[in-house]
C-alpha positions in Angstrom: 138.1 66.9 103.7 135.6 69.6 102.8 132.8 67.2 102.0 133.1 65.6 105.5 133.0 69.1 106.9 129.7 69.8 105.2 127.8 66.8 106.7 126.8 63.2 106.7 126.0 61.1 103.7 122.3 61.6 104.3 122.7 65.2 103.2 124.9 64.6 100.2 122.1 64.2 97.7 120.5 67.5 98.8 123.9 69.2 98.7 124.5 67.9 95.2 121.0 69.3 94.2 121.7 72.7 95.8 125.0 73.1 94.0 123.5 71.9 90.7 120.9 74.7 90.9 123.5 77.3 91.8 125.6 76.3 88.9 122.7 76.2 86.5 121.8 79.8 87.5 125.2 81.2 86.9 126.9 80.9 90.3 129.3 78.2 89.3 132.3 80.4 89.9 131.3 80.9 93.5 130.8 77.1 93.9 134.3 76.5 92.6 135.9 79.3 94.8 134.4 77.6 97.8 136.1 74.3 96.7 132.8 72.5 96.8 132.7 71.5 93.1 136.1 69.8 93.2 135.4 68.0 96.5 132.0 66.7 95.3 133.4 65.5 91.9 136.3 63.7 93.7 133.7 62.1 95.9 132.0 60.7 92.8 129.1 63.2 92.6 128.4 64.4 89.1 127.6 68.1 88.8 126.1 69.1 85.5 127.9 72.1 84.0 126.5 71.6 80.5 123.7 74.2 80.9 125.5 76.6 83.2 125.5 79.4 80.5 121.9 78.9 79.5 120.7 81.8 81.7 123.9 83.9 81.5 122.1 86.9 79.9 119.8 87.2 83.0 120.9 89.8 85.6 122.5 88.3 88.8 119.6 89.5 91.1 117.1 87.7 88.9 119.3 84.6 88.8 119.5 84.5 92.5 115.8 84.9 93.0 115.1 82.1 90.4 117.6 79.8 92.2 115.9 80.4 95.6 112.5 79.6 94.1 113.8 76.4 92.6 115.4 75.3 95.8 112.2 75.2 97.8 110.6 76.6 100.9 113.6 77.0 103.1 115.4 79.1 100.5 112.3 81.0 99.6 112.0 82.0 103.3 115.7 83.0 103.3 114.9 85.3 100.3 111.9 86.8 102.1 114.2 87.6 105.1 116.8 89.1 102.8 114.1 91.3 101.3 114.2 93.2 104.6 118.0 93.6 104.6 118.4 96.8 102.7 121.5 97.4 105.0 123.2 94.4 103.2 121.8 94.4 99.6 121.2 97.0 97.0 117.8 98.0 95.7 118.0 95.8 92.6 118.4 92.7 94.8 115.7 93.8 97.3 113.3 94.3 94.4 113.8 90.7 93.3 113.7 89.2 96.8 110.3 91.0 97.3 108.9 89.0 94.4 109.5 85.7 96.2 106.2 84.1 97.3 105.6 80.9 99.0 102.6 80.0 96.8 103.0 76.5 95.6 100.5 73.9 94.3 98.2 72.7 97.0 98.5 69.1 98.2 95.6 66.8 97.6 93.5 66.7 100.8 93.8 63.0 101.2 97.6 63.4 101.8 96.7 65.8 104.6 93.9 63.7 106.1 95.9 61.2 108.3 97.9 64.0 110.0 94.8 66.2 110.4 92.8 63.3 111.8 95.5 62.7 114.4 95.7 66.4 115.4 91.9 66.9 115.6 91.1 63.6 117.2 88.7 62.6 114.6 87.7 63.0 110.9 87.4 66.7 109.9 83.9 66.2 108.6 82.9 65.0 112.1 84.8 67.6 114.1 83.4 70.4 112.0 79.8 70.9 110.9 81.1 71.5 107.4 84.7 71.2 105.9 85.8 72.1 102.4 88.4 69.8 101.1 89.3 72.2 98.3 92.0 74.6 99.7 91.4 78.3 100.1 95.1 79.1 99.7 98.4 77.1 99.7 101.9 78.1 100.7 105.2 76.2 101.1 104.7 75.5 104.8 100.9 75.2 105.2 97.6 75.4 103.3 94.3 76.8 104.4 90.8 75.3 104.2 87.4 76.8 105.0 85.2 75.1 107.6 82.1 75.8 109.9 81.9 75.0 113.6 78.9 73.2 115.0 77.7 76.6 116.4 77.7 78.1 112.9 80.9 80.1 113.2 82.8 80.4 109.9 86.5 79.5 110.4 89.7 78.9 108.5 91.8 75.8 109.2 95.5 76.2 108.6 97.3 72.8 108.1 101.0 72.3 108.1 102.3 70.2 105.2 103.3 66.7 106.4 107.0 66.2 106.6 107.9 69.8 105.9 109.7 70.1 109.2 112.2 67.3 108.3 112.9 69.0 104.9 113.5 72.3 106.5 115.7 70.8 109.2 117.9 69.1 106.6 118.2 72.3 104.6 119.1 74.4 107.6 121.7 71.9 108.6 123.3 72.2 105.2 122.9 76.0 105.1 124.7 76.4 108.5 127.7 74.4 107.2 127.7 76.2 103.8 127.6 79.6 105.6 130.6 78.6 107.8 132.6 77.5 104.7 131.6 80.7 102.8 132.9 83.0 105.6 136.1 81.0 105.8 136.8 80.7 102.1 135.4 83.9 100.7 136.2 87.0 102.9 134.3 89.2 100.6 131.1 87.6 101.9 131.9 88.4 105.5 130.0 91.8 105.6 126.9 89.9 104.6 127.2 87.8 107.8 126.1 84.4 106.3 126.1 82.5 109.6 124.1 85.2 111.3 121.6 85.2 108.5 121.2 81.5 108.7 120.6 81.7 112.5 118.0 84.3 111.9 116.3 82.1 109.2 116.3 79.2 111.6 114.6 81.2 114.4 112.0 82.5 111.9 111.2 79.1 110.5 111.0 77.5 113.9 108.4 80.0 114.9 106.5 79.7 111.6 106.4 75.9 111.8 104.6 76.1 115.2 101.1 77.1 114.1 100.1 77.5 117.8 102.8 80.1 118.2 101.1 82.1 115.5 97.9 82.1 117.5 99.6 83.1 120.7 101.1 86.1 118.8 97.6 87.0 117.5 96.0 86.9 120.9 98.8 89.1 122.4 98.4 91.7 119.7 94.6 91.5 119.9 94.9 92.4 123.7 97.2 95.3 122.9 94.8 96.6 120.3 91.8 96.5 122.6 91.9 100.3 122.8 91.5 100.6 119.0 88.0 99.1 118.2 88.5 99.5 114.5 91.3 97.0 114.5 90.2 93.3 114.2 92.3 90.2 114.9 90.7 86.9 114.2 89.7 84.9 117.3 91.5 81.6 117.9 89.7 78.4 118.6 92.1 76.6 120.9 90.0 73.4 121.2 91.2 72.6 117.6 94.6 74.3 117.6 98.1 72.7 118.0 101.6 72.9 116.5 100.5 71.4 113.2 97.0 73.0 112.8 95.3 76.1 113.9 91.7 77.3 113.6 90.7 81.0 113.6 87.6 83.0 112.7 87.2 83.5 109.0 87.3 87.3 108.2 85.6 88.4 105.0 85.9 91.9 103.5 88.0 93.7 100.9 91.4 92.1 100.4 94.3 94.6 100.8 95.2 94.1 97.1 91.8 94.9 95.8 91.8 98.7 96.4 89.3 99.3 93.6 86.6 97.6 95.7 87.0 100.2 98.5 85.1 102.9 96.8 82.3 100.6 95.7 81.9 99.5 99.4 81.8 103.1 100.6 85.1 102.9 102.6 87.2 106.0 103.3 90.7 105.5 102.0 92.2 108.3 104.0 90.7 107.0 107.3 91.9 103.5 106.5 95.5 104.8 105.9 95.5 106.7 109.1 94.0 103.9 111.2 96.4 101.3 109.8 99.4 103.5 110.5 98.3 104.3 114.0 97.8 100.6 114.8 101.2 99.5 113.5 103.0 102.5 115.1 101.3 101.6 118.4 102.5 98.0 118.1 106.1 99.1 117.4 106.6 102.2 119.6 104.4 101.4 122.6 103.9 97.6 122.7 107.2 96.2 121.4 105.3 93.4 119.6 104.3 94.0 116.0 103.1 92.4 112.8 106.4 92.2 110.9 104.9 91.6 107.5 102.0 94.1 107.1 101.8 93.8 103.3 98.4 94.0 101.5 98.0 90.2 101.5 97.8 90.2 105.3 95.3 93.0 105.5 91.5 92.9 105.0 89.3 96.1 105.0 85.9 95.8 106.7 82.7 97.8 106.8 82.9 100.8 109.1 86.4 101.5 108.0 87.7 98.7 110.2 91.0 96.9 109.4 91.7 93.2 110.1 95.3 91.9 110.3 95.8 88.2 109.6 98.7 85.7 109.5 100.9 86.5 112.6 103.5 83.9 111.7 106.1 86.6 111.4 106.2 89.1 114.3 108.9 91.4 115.5 109.8 92.0 119.1 111.5 95.1 120.5 112.9 95.3 124.0 112.4 98.5 126.1 115.9 99.6 125.3 115.4 99.1 121.6 112.1 101.1 121.7 114.0 103.9 123.5 116.6 103.9 120.7 114.0 103.8 118.0 112.2 106.7 119.6 115.5 108.7 119.5 116.1 107.8 115.8 112.5 108.6 114.7 112.5 111.9 116.6 115.9 112.7 115.1 114.6 112.1 111.6 111.2 113.9 112.0 112.7 116.9 113.9 115.9 116.9 111.8 118.5 116.4 114.5 121.4 114.8 112.5 123.6 114.2 115.6 121.0 112.0 117.2 120.5 110.0 114.1 124.2 109.5 113.7 124.6 108.4 117.4 121.8 105.9 117.2 122.9 104.3 113.9 126.5 104.1 115.0 125.5 102.3 118.2 123.3 99.9 116.2 126.0 99.2 113.6 128.5 98.4 116.3 132.2 99.1 116.5 133.3 97.2 113.3 137.0 97.3 112.6 138.3 99.1 109.6 135.3 101.5 109.3 136.0 105.2 109.0 133.5 106.3 111.7 134.3 110.0 111.2 133.4 109.8 107.5 130.3 107.7 108.3 129.1 110.2 110.9 129.7 113.1 108.5 127.6 111.3 105.8 124.7 110.6 108.1 124.7 114.2 109.4 124.8 115.6 105.9 121.9 113.3 104.9 119.6 114.4 107.7 120.6 118.0 107.5 119.4 118.2 103.9 115.8 118.0 105.3 116.3 120.9 107.7 113.5 123.4 107.1 111.5 121.1 104.8 107.8 121.0 105.6 106.7 117.9 107.6 104.4 116.8 104.8 107.3 116.5 102.4 109.2 114.0 104.5 108.9 110.3 103.4 109.9 108.5 106.6 110.1 105.1 105.0 112.4 106.4 102.2 114.5 108.2 104.8 115.0 105.0 106.8 115.9 103.2 103.5 118.4 105.9 102.6 120.2 105.8 106.0 120.5 102.0 105.8 121.9 102.4 102.3 124.6 104.7 103.8 125.4 101.9 106.3 125.6 99.4 103.5 128.0 101.6 101.7 130.4 101.3 104.7 129.8 97.5 104.9 127.9 97.9 108.2 124.9 95.8 108.9 122.0 96.4 111.3 120.9 93.9 114.0 118.3 91.6 112.5 115.4 92.8 114.7 116.0 96.4 113.5 116.3 95.4 109.9 112.9 93.7 110.2 111.5 96.8 111.8 112.7 99.1 109.1 111.2 96.8 106.4 107.9 97.0 108.3 108.0 100.8 108.3 108.8 101.0 104.6 106.0 98.5 103.8 103.5 100.4 106.0 104.3 103.7 104.4 103.9 102.2 100.9 100.5 100.7 101.9 99.4 104.1 103.3 100.3 105.9 100.1 98.6 103.2 98.0 95.4 104.0 99.9 95.8 107.8 100.0 98.4 109.5 97.8 98.5 112.4 100.4 99.3 110.1 103.3 102.4 111.1 105.3 103.8 108.8 107.8 105.6 111.6 109.6 102.2 113.4 110.3 100.9 110.2 111.9 104.0 109.3 113.8 104.9 112.6 115.4 101.9 112.9 117.8 102.4 109.3 119.0 106.2 109.8 119.4 105.6 112.9 121.5 103.0 111.1 123.6 105.4 108.2 124.3 108.1 110.7 125.1 105.9 112.5 127.6 105.0 109.2 129.2 108.7 108.4 129.6 109.1 111.4 131.9 106.1 110.9 134.1 107.2 110.9 137.8 106.0 107.3 138.2 108.2 106.1 135.3 111.2 108.1 136.4 110.9 106.7 139.9 110.7 103.2 138.5 113.8 103.8 136.4 115.7 105.3 139.4 114.8 102.3 141.5 116.0 99.8 138.8 119.2 101.8 138.4 119.8 101.7 142.1 119.2 98.0 142.3 121.7 97.4 139.5 124.2 99.7 141.1 123.9 97.9 144.5 124.3 94.6 142.7 127.5 95.8 141.0 128.8 97.2 144.3 128.2 93.8 146.0 130.2 92.0 143.3 133.0 94.6 143.2 135.2 93.3 146.1 135.3 89.8 144.5 136.1 91.3 141.1 138.9 93.4 142.5 140.3 90.3 144.3 140.2 88.3 141.1 141.9 91.2 139.2 144.7 91.5 141.7 145.3 87.7 141.7 145.5 87.7 137.9 147.9 90.6 138.0 150.2 88.9 140.4 150.2 85.8 138.2 151.0 87.8 135.1 147.7 87.0 133.4 146.3 90.5 133.3 145.5 91.9 129.8 144.4 95.4 129.2 142.6 96.4 126.0 141.8 100.0 125.0 139.0 100.9 122.6 139.3 104.5 121.3 136.5 104.3 118.7 134.4 107.1 120.2 137.2 108.9 122.1 136.4 112.3 120.7 132.8 112.1 121.6 133.6 110.8 125.1 136.2 113.6 125.5 133.5 116.2 124.7 131.2 114.7 127.2 133.8 114.7 129.9 134.6 118.4 129.1 130.9 119.3 129.5 130.6 117.4 132.7 133.7 119.0 134.1 132.4 122.5 133.2 129.1 121.8 135.0 131.0 120.4 138.0 133.1 123.6 138.2 130.1 125.8 137.9 128.4 123.8 140.7 131.4 124.4 143.0 131.3 128.1 142.2 127.6 128.3 143.0 128.1 126.4 146.2 130.9 128.8 147.2 128.8 131.9 146.4 125.9 130.5 148.5 128.2 129.8 151.5 130.1 133.1 151.1 126.9 135.1 150.7 125.4 133.5 153.8 128.4 134.6 155.8 128.2 138.1 154.5 124.5 138.3 155.4 125.4 137.8 159.1 127.9 140.8 159.1 126.5 144.1 160.2 127.2 147.4 158.4 128.3 148.1 154.9 126.2 149.0 151.8 122.7 147.7 151.4 120.3 146.8 148.5 116.6 146.5 149.3 117.5 146.5 152.9 119.9 143.6 152.6 123.7 143.6 152.6 124.7 144.5 149.1 127.5 141.9 148.6 125.3 139.1 150.1 122.4 140.0 147.9 124.6 140.1 144.8 126.2 136.8 145.8 122.8 135.1 146.2 121.6 136.6 142.9 124.7 135.3 141.0 124.2 131.9 142.6 120.6 131.9 141.5 121.5 132.8 137.9 124.3 130.2 137.8 121.9 127.6 139.2 119.4 128.3 136.4 122.1 128.0 133.8 123.3 124.7 135.4 119.7 123.3 135.4 119.2 124.4 131.8 122.5 122.8 130.7 121.7 119.5 132.4 118.1 119.5 130.9 119.4 120.3 127.4 122.0 117.6 127.7 119.4 115.0 128.8 117.0 116.1 126.1 119.7 116.0 123.5 120.5 112.4 124.5 116.9 111.4 124.3 115.4 113.2 121.3 118.0 115.0 119.4 120.2 117.3 121.3 120.5 121.1 121.1 
């Protein structure tokens, strides 16, 4: 029975509430197609359909946003994650998801006091020299209060709402089951990857519920930003920090939303835009750990054109391989190399069945090629990233979640920069850093390290090879050997094999010329050039020219793979 599939009796009340909200906001047809309405009604749960048409005149994206708001913090957080999935949803949905905020009425402090007393080891008025019971800000997961340490340091105390972890756990349990049912019963939803989105939401909420994890992120980013003295990250006071409460320095300045105050404070908008972009680009391209939600609410502008980043509950992480791929993509966009952009995006999207990869590659190449010859200052990097993900969405291809989060951060960052300075251009800020990182990748020390790592992996595979071959032969004798052939990128692989074969043939010809010329050089008599046997001299000259061609071909091939090809 479908109801039994969805969960235990303890979740039935919440499931009934969720479906009731969806029906009221115009998604009753989807509920019925999933079979949930009939199952619940047979189980004796009454779903109120009376007002299902009350909001019928409102557009579906607005309906969905209103439903998520009504369903509470877990669903609001889901909507905030979906705001970064331009590869899955159109601009009208993204615009509504971006309106979702976790601002909710603050809890009376006396409801927080027992938990806070337990976490601090005493009454807050005793632990702190001064503590304000009126909240500074409130959100769905936590709320913030001002306080003063006994040494006079002004701090903010972030307190997790009591019981919010149990509410979120129950919602996630239901959402995981609903996502599985949705994928099974509604194939049209499969490109949206419901189960993957719920797993992504669960990971994000797990990190956000741990307020100490936010502080660890802040300290790591602060260490990475040490070379940029104009970037400020609030200091953590670990003596009072745990999973349910954290205490950090209070940073006061011009809020990122109050741009009108910048001129009155004598701050330079252009410098702020450049410094903010440099900091976030460094986090992404060099460090691999970045503030994944750099919107104006998480930025404070300080005297001396300094910038403070706050709230590190949502951070993005990029492996070294991902950073290499990102470098290729950005260089391909900035320097207008369409083949590089197509290769990276196709690798990111994966080999989904039923997709016309030839058509997709053609569309990506045509998109990037339209910027060929355009001045660098006219390129809107954030919009370009949004457009290429829209192309993927048109082919029902999604990006890995870490990359979707990254692209959202890029788009947000460029929007903030243009808000500060209308003449701000992300490409002008990104290109020098990208080239610097590219140069660092080819330093002898780095190349030697990569060669050593490759050798170690190769030796490891070689050690395992005899056992793998033995197992393969055993399975073949028992008739359990299955062979699968994937020809998705066969044309591109064939081209690469042709180029490799041509270079190998040229290498053999060069080797033959060198050996033959060496023999000719030892033979006395015959015509001479510059006092040397003519045929030997010509042979060595041809080998030298061929060697230069071969080195250039290999270098261009390597460069094309890394930053955009020929």
